[in-house]
C-alpha positions as CSV (number, residue, x, y, z in Angstrom):
1,M,168.6,185.2,2.5
2,K,169.2,184.1,6.1
3,Q,166.2,183.4,8.3
4,T,165.9,183.4,12.0
5,D,163.2,183.5,14.7
6,V,165.0,186.2,16.7
7,L,167.5,188.8,15.5
8,I,169.5,190.8,18.1
9,I,171.4,193.9,17.0
10,G,174.1,194.7,19.5
11,T,176.0,192.4,21.8
12,S,176.9,194.5,24.9
13,A,175.0,194.2,28.2
14,A,171.6,194.4,26.6
15,G,172.3,192.1,23.6
16,A,174.2,189.4,25.6
17,T,171.5,189.3,28.3
18,A,168.8,189.2,25.7
19,A,170.4,186.1,24.1
20,I,170.6,184.3,27.4
21,T,167.0,185.1,28.3
22,V,165.5,184.2,24.9
23,R,167.2,180.8,25.2
24,R,165.8,180.2,28.7
25,H,162.3,181.2,27.9
26,Y,162.0,180.0,24.3
27,P,164.5,177.0,24.0
28,E,163.4,176.0,20.5
29,V,163.8,179.3,18.6
30,S,166.7,180.2,16.3
31,M,168.8,183.3,17.0
32,I,171.2,185.5,15.2
33,A,173.2,188.3,17.0
34,V,174.9,191.1,15.0
35,R,177.5,193.6,16.1
36,K,179.9,196.0,14.2
37,E,183.1,195.4,16.2
38,E,185.1,192.2,16.3
39,H,184.9,192.2,20.1
40,T,182.7,193.9,22.8
41,P,184.4,195.6,25.7
42,V,183.1,195.3,29.2
43,P,181.4,198.7,29.5
44,C,182.0,199.4,33.1
45,G,185.6,198.3,32.8
46,I,186.7,200.8,30.2
47,P,188.3,203.3,32.6
48,Y,190.4,200.6,34.1
49,I,192.2,199.7,30.9
50,L,194.5,202.7,31.6
51,T,196.3,201.1,34.5
52,T,194.5,198.6,36.7
53,V,193.5,196.1,33.9
54,G,196.2,197.4,31.6
55,S,194.9,196.5,28.2
56,C,191.7,196.4,26.1
57,E,192.3,192.6,25.5
58,K,191.8,192.0,29.3
59,N,188.5,193.9,29.2
60,L,186.5,192.0,26.6
61,M,183.2,190.2,27.0
62,S,183.4,186.6,26.1
63,D,181.5,185.3,23.1
64,D,181.0,182.0,24.9
65,V,177.5,183.3,25.9
66,F,176.5,183.1,22.3
67,V,178.1,179.7,21.7
68,K,176.6,178.2,24.7
69,N,173.1,179.5,23.8
70,N,173.3,178.4,20.2
71,V,173.3,181.9,18.8
72,E,174.8,182.6,15.4
73,L,177.1,185.6,15.8
74,L,177.7,187.8,12.7
75,I,180.2,190.7,12.6
76,G,179.0,193.6,10.4
77,E,176.7,196.6,10.3
78,V,172.9,196.5,9.9
79,T,172.3,199.4,7.6
80,A,168.6,199.2,7.1
81,L,165.4,197.6,8.5
82,D,162.2,196.8,6.6
83,L,159.6,196.5,9.4
84,A,156.8,195.4,7.0
85,A,158.9,192.6,5.5
86,H,160.6,191.8,8.8
87,T,164.1,192.0,7.2
88,A,167.4,193.6,8.0
89,T,170.2,194.5,5.6
90,L,173.6,193.4,6.8
91,V,176.9,194.6,5.4
92,P,179.5,192.1,6.8
93,N,182.9,193.5,7.9
94,G,185.5,193.4,5.2
95,S,182.9,193.0,2.4
96,G,180.9,195.4,0.4
97,E,178.3,192.8,-0.4
98,S,175.1,193.1,1.7
99,E,172.9,190.2,2.7
100,T,169.4,190.1,4.0
101,I,168.2,188.5,7.3
102,Q,164.6,187.8,7.8
103,Y,163.3,187.6,11.3
104,R,160.1,187.0,13.3
105,K,161.1,189.1,16.3
106,L,163.8,191.8,16.6
107,I,165.6,193.2,19.7
108,L,167.5,196.4,19.3
109,G,170.4,196.9,21.6
110,T,172.3,199.5,19.6
111,G,173.6,201.3,22.7
112,S,174.8,204.9,22.9
113,S,177.7,207.1,21.7
114,P,179.7,209.7,23.7
115,I,178.5,213.3,23.4
116,V,180.9,215.5,21.5
117,P,180.3,219.1,22.6
118,P,180.7,222.0,20.0
119,I,184.0,223.2,21.5
120,P,186.5,224.8,19.2
121,G,189.4,222.4,18.8
122,V,187.4,219.3,19.8
123,D,188.6,217.6,16.5
124,L,192.3,218.1,17.3
125,P,194.5,215.0,17.5
126,G,194.8,214.1,21.1
127,V,191.1,214.5,22.0
128,Y,189.4,211.3,22.9
129,M,186.2,209.8,24.4
130,A,185.3,206.7,26.3
131,C,184.1,205.0,23.1
132,K,183.0,201.3,23.2
133,D,185.2,200.3,20.4
134,P,188.3,198.2,21.2
135,V,190.3,199.5,18.3
136,Y,189.6,203.1,19.3
137,L,190.3,202.3,23.0
138,N,193.7,200.8,22.0
139,N,194.5,204.1,20.4
140,V,193.5,205.9,23.6
141,L,195.8,203.6,25.6
142,S,198.7,204.3,23.3
143,A,198.1,208.0,23.6
144,V,198.0,207.8,27.4
145,H,201.3,205.9,27.4
146,A,202.9,208.7,25.5
147,A,201.3,211.6,27.5
148,R,202.5,213.4,30.6
149,R,199.6,215.9,31.2
150,L,196.0,214.8,30.9
151,V,192.8,216.8,31.2
152,F,189.4,215.1,31.7
153,V,186.3,217.1,30.8
154,G,183.4,215.9,33.0
155,G,183.4,215.1,36.7
156,G,180.9,212.3,36.7
157,L,181.5,208.6,37.5
158,V,183.4,207.8,34.3
159,G,185.4,211.0,34.2
160,L,186.6,210.5,37.8
161,E,187.4,206.8,37.3
162,L,189.5,207.7,34.2
163,A,191.2,210.5,36.1
164,E,192.2,208.2,39.0
165,E,193.5,205.6,36.6
166,A,195.7,208.3,34.9
167,R,196.9,209.5,38.2
168,K,197.9,205.9,39.2
169,R,200.4,206.2,36.3
170,G,201.9,209.2,37.9
171,L,200.6,211.6,35.2
172,E,199.6,215.2,35.8
173,T,195.9,214.9,35.9
174,A,193.1,217.6,36.0
175,V,189.3,217.4,35.8
176,V,187.1,220.2,34.6
177,E,183.5,220.1,35.8
178,L,180.8,222.6,34.9
179,L,178.8,222.0,38.1
180,P,180.0,223.3,41.5
181,H,181.0,219.8,42.6
182,P,181.9,216.5,41.0
183,L,179.3,213.7,41.1
184,E,176.6,216.3,41.8
185,L,174.1,214.6,39.5
186,V,174.4,211.4,41.5
187,F,175.2,211.7,45.2
188,D,174.2,213.9,48.1
189,E,176.5,216.6,49.5
190,D,177.9,214.6,52.3
191,L,179.4,212.0,50.0
192,I,180.3,214.6,47.3
193,L,182.5,216.4,49.9
194,R,184.2,213.1,50.9
195,A,184.9,212.4,47.2
196,E,186.4,215.9,46.7
197,R,188.8,215.4,49.7
198,E,189.8,212.0,48.3
199,L,190.5,213.5,44.8
200,V,192.7,216.1,46.4
201,R,194.5,213.5,48.4
202,L,195.2,211.6,45.2
203,G,196.7,214.7,43.6
204,I,194.0,215.2,41.0
205,A,193.5,218.9,40.2
206,M,189.8,219.8,40.3
207,H,188.4,222.8,38.3
208,T,184.8,222.9,39.3
209,G,182.2,225.4,38.3
210,R,184.3,225.9,35.1
211,K,183.4,225.6,31.4
212,V,185.8,224.6,28.7
213,T,185.7,227.3,26.0
214,A,188.3,225.9,23.7
215,I,190.8,223.1,23.2
216,E,194.0,224.7,21.8
217,G,197.0,223.5,19.9
218,K,198.9,223.6,16.6
219,G,198.4,220.3,14.9
220,K,197.7,218.6,18.3
221,V,196.3,219.2,21.7
222,E,198.5,221.6,23.8
223,S,196.1,223.2,26.3
224,V,192.5,223.6,27.5
225,L,191.1,227.1,27.8
226,L,188.5,227.7,30.6
227,D,185.8,230.3,30.8
228,D,187.8,232.3,33.5
229,G,190.7,232.7,31.0
230,S,193.0,230.2,32.6
231,R,194.8,227.5,30.6
232,L,195.5,223.9,31.5
233,P,198.5,222.4,29.7
234,A,197.5,219.1,28.1
235,D,199.0,216.4,26.0
236,L,195.7,214.5,25.9
237,V,192.1,215.5,26.5
238,M,189.4,213.0,27.3
239,L,185.7,213.9,27.1
240,A,183.3,212.2,29.6
241,I,180.2,214.4,29.6
242,G,177.6,211.8,28.9
243,V,176.2,209.8,26.0
244,T,173.4,210.0,23.4
245,P,171.2,207.0,22.4
246,N,172.0,205.4,19.0
247,I,168.6,205.7,17.3
248,A,169.5,206.4,13.6
249,L,168.7,202.8,12.5
250,A,165.4,202.7,14.3
251,Q,164.4,206.2,13.1
252,A,165.2,205.4,9.5
253,A,162.9,202.3,9.8
254,G,160.0,204.5,11.1
255,L,160.1,203.5,14.7
256,A,159.1,206.2,17.2
257,A,162.2,207.7,18.8
258,D,163.5,210.9,20.4
259,P,167.1,212.1,20.0
260,R,167.5,212.7,23.7
261,R,165.3,209.9,25.2
262,G,165.9,207.1,22.8
263,I,163.7,204.6,21.0
264,A,160.2,204.8,22.5
265,V,159.3,201.6,24.4
266,D,156.5,200.7,26.8
267,R,156.7,198.8,30.1
268,F,157.1,195.5,28.2
269,M,160.0,197.0,26.2
270,R,157.9,197.0,23.0
271,T,158.6,199.7,20.4
272,S,156.0,201.3,18.2
273,H,156.1,198.1,16.1
274,P,154.7,195.0,17.9
275,D,157.5,192.7,16.7
276,V,160.4,195.0,17.6
277,F,161.7,195.4,21.1
278,A,164.5,197.7,22.4
279,A,166.7,197.6,25.5
280,G,169.7,199.4,27.0
281,D,171.1,202.8,26.3
282,C,169.2,203.1,22.9
283,A,165.8,202.7,24.6
284,S,163.7,205.4,26.4
285,K,163.4,205.1,30.2
286,V,161.1,206.2,33.0
287,S,161.7,206.6,36.7
288,Y,160.6,203.8,39.0
289,F,159.5,206.5,41.5
290,T,157.7,209.1,39.3
291,G,157.0,207.4,35.9
292,L,158.6,210.4,34.3
293,P,161.4,210.2,31.7
294,T,164.9,209.7,33.0
295,N,168.3,209.6,31.2
296,V,169.9,207.1,33.5
297,K,172.1,204.8,31.4
298,L,173.8,201.9,33.2
299,A,174.8,198.4,32.1
300,S,172.8,197.0,35.0
301,V,169.7,198.8,33.7
302,A,170.4,197.5,30.1
303,A,170.6,193.9,31.4
304,A,167.3,194.3,33.4
305,E,165.5,195.7,30.4
306,A,166.8,193.0,28.2
307,R,165.5,190.3,30.5
308,V,162.0,191.9,30.2
309,A,162.2,192.4,26.4
310,A,163.5,188.8,25.7
311,A,160.9,187.2,27.9
312,N,158.1,189.0,26.2
313,L,159.0,188.3,22.6
314,F,156.3,185.7,21.9
315,E,153.9,186.3,24.8
316,V,153.8,188.9,27.6
317,R,155.5,187.5,30.7
318,R,157.2,190.5,32.4
319,Q,156.7,194.2,33.0
320,Y,159.5,196.6,33.6
321,P,158.9,198.8,36.7
322,G,161.1,201.7,35.6
323,V,164.6,202.7,36.5
324,V,165.6,202.7,40.2
325,G,169.2,203.8,39.6
326,V,171.9,201.9,41.4
327,Y,175.3,203.4,41.3
328,S,178.6,202.4,42.9
329,T,182.2,203.5,42.4
330,K,185.6,203.6,44.1
331,I,187.9,206.6,44.0
332,G,191.2,205.9,45.8
333,E,190.2,204.3,49.1
334,L,186.7,205.7,49.0
335,A,183.9,203.3,47.9
336,M,180.6,205.0,47.4
337,G,177.1,203.8,46.4
338,L,173.7,205.2,45.9
339,V,170.2,203.7,45.2
340,G,167.2,205.5,44.0
341,L,166.5,208.9,45.6
342,G,168.9,210.7,47.8
343,E,167.9,213.6,50.0
344,K,168.5,216.2,47.2
345,A,166.6,214.2,44.6
346,A,163.6,213.6,46.9
347,S,163.4,217.3,47.6
348,S,163.7,218.2,44.0
349,I,160.6,216.2,43.1
350,G,158.6,217.2,46.1
351,I,158.7,214.0,48.1
352,P,158.7,214.7,51.9
353,Y,161.2,212.3,53.5
354,I,162.9,211.1,56.6
355,A,166.5,209.9,56.7
356,G,168.2,207.5,59.0
357,Y,172.0,207.0,59.3
358,A,174.2,204.5,61.0
359,E,177.8,203.5,60.7
360,A,180.0,200.8,62.2
361,A,183.0,198.6,61.4
362,D,182.3,196.3,58.5
363,H,183.8,193.4,60.4
364,H,183.5,192.4,64.0
365,P,185.3,192.9,66.3
366,A,186.9,196.0,64.7
367,S,190.3,194.5,65.3
368,M,189.7,192.0,62.5
369,P,192.2,192.4,59.6
370,G,191.1,194.7,56.8
371,T,188.3,196.3,58.8
372,K,186.9,199.6,57.5
373,T,184.0,201.8,58.6
374,L,180.8,201.4,56.6
375,G,178.1,204.0,56.9
376,A,174.6,203.7,55.4
377,K,171.9,206.4,55.0
378,L,168.4,205.3,54.2
379,I,165.7,207.6,52.8
380,F,162.0,206.9,53.5
381,A,158.9,208.6,52.3
382,R,157.5,210.5,55.3
383,D,153.9,209.6,54.6
384,T,154.3,205.9,54.0
385,A,157.6,205.1,55.7
386,R,158.5,203.2,52.5
387,L,162.2,203.1,51.5
388,I,162.9,205.2,48.4
389,G,166.7,205.4,48.4
390,G,170.0,205.1,50.2
391,Q,173.7,205.9,50.2
392,V,176.6,203.8,51.4
393,C,180.2,204.6,52.1
394,C,183.2,203.6,52.5
395,S,183.9,199.8,52.8
396,D,184.6,197.6,49.8
397,S,181.3,195.8,50.6
398,T,179.5,199.0,49.4
399,G,178.7,197.5,46.0
400,E,176.7,194.6,47.5
401,I,175.1,196.7,50.2
402,V,173.6,199.0,47.6
403,N,172.2,196.0,45.8
404,I,170.5,194.9,49.0
405,I,169.0,198.4,49.4
406,S,167.8,198.3,45.8
407,T,166.0,195.0,46.5
408,M,164.4,196.5,49.6
409,V,163.2,199.5,47.6
410,Q,161.7,197.4,44.8
411,Q,160.0,195.2,47.4
412,G,158.3,198.2,48.9
413,M,159.9,197.6,52.4
414,T,159.1,200.1,55.1
415,A,161.4,201.3,57.9
416,E,159.7,198.9,60.3
417,D,160.2,196.0,57.8
418,I,163.9,196.7,57.6
419,A,164.3,197.2,61.3
420,T,162.9,193.8,62.0
421,T,164.7,192.0,59.1
422,Q,166.6,188.8,60.2
423,I,170.2,188.7,59.0
424,G,173.3,186.6,59.2
425,T,176.7,187.9,60.1
426,H,180.3,186.6,60.3
427,P,183.3,188.4,61.9
428,A,185.3,188.3,58.7
429,L,182.5,189.2,56.3
430,N,180.2,191.9,57.8
431,A,179.2,194.0,60.7
432,S,178.1,192.8,64.1
433,P,174.4,192.0,64.3
434,V,174.1,194.6,67.0
435,A,175.6,197.3,64.8
436,Y,174.4,196.2,61.4
437,Q,174.1,199.4,59.4
438,L,170.9,199.0,57.4
439,I,168.9,197.9,60.4
440,N,170.2,200.7,62.6
441,A,169.7,203.3,59.9
442,A,166.0,202.1,59.7
443,E,165.7,202.4,63.5
444,M,167.0,205.9,63.4
445,A,164.6,206.8,60.7
446,L,161.7,205.4,62.8
447,V,162.8,207.6,65.7
448,S,162.6,210.7,63.4
449,L,159.2,209.5,62.0
450,R,157.7,209.2,65.4
451,K,158.9,212.7,66.2
452,A,157.5,214.0,63.0
453,H,154.1,212.6,63.9
């Protein structure tokens, strides 16, 4: 029987971050990490293996994180947990012989799996998903290389990133989305419409407000049938309609879990057993803004949760505030980002708000090479003037700007706080201090707030 102080199951964003954090907070403990696959793909990089990165091997997380933090890494499947005995049953890859691992504390980072809808023909050869298994993804890549016509089911972030990558290869590419617009669950209408125009410019055929009723073919995929009776020719179909938490191991062990929400955890990332913690896609989540359940699943969320779970293993040191939700993507030349609540989301949960918007060149003067326009919209609660969200477009600095907005949200900054924030700028790196987008968006919101009162 192997023995360890800390057992981590899963080595993606949650598991890897947990290992680093455990070592920082509890330098003397022993650790074992277990995963099923020989390697772990970078989750957010999966769409880009089709063209930009070009292979699964160039999109793998390094195991150096475990070596450097003195973590024993085992490849195999944990098939059972005995919570009373604090043991896990491991079946190593390539061996039918199981072994037992005894632990003091357990962190579950078992992740999620793609949703497979009950569509006739979904099991035909040529139907794939964005699965986090390098062997499976290599099969997807081979199929894409042999295909000419691709249909992606799902117009969210992953579906559109995959579609753009396919289009870069010169393939006939179509996206089917049940909602009236792509990205409707994330962004406000102004950015959605920009994204739609960019998709059209790229030559991606969009079929919005449409439902797939069947995937057709004799022995392999040949077409996709939509609810209006139209057919889309297809050599390959890829499903990107969301994920479901992997909770089977936890449920079988008797931990509280919900098939839709995940393994039940509190704000300290503790499960229903005091020595078992969970983080990442497998764990339940609540909104930072409402405290109500949310299904937001992001690698950045997984890493943040893991830092809380690992720090709290042997004594309570951190509390998780709930999911803010920080998104960014780039479609063609259009970089887009969102933090927290947009206008639509704020309205849907009954929060009165004021929005401020400002745009300017992202370098100064605008004649600097590589300059693009960057616009920022900030959303403030009307009664407190506290920042509750924001959207950014279209410069490549969007990703870092939304991170700044997220920090401002979590620090409870008001429109006045942001308007008087001291910043640094450089002509080649960001906007002029006179035109700096976040400060001017806050100023515009203050003008609206004064009018409202």
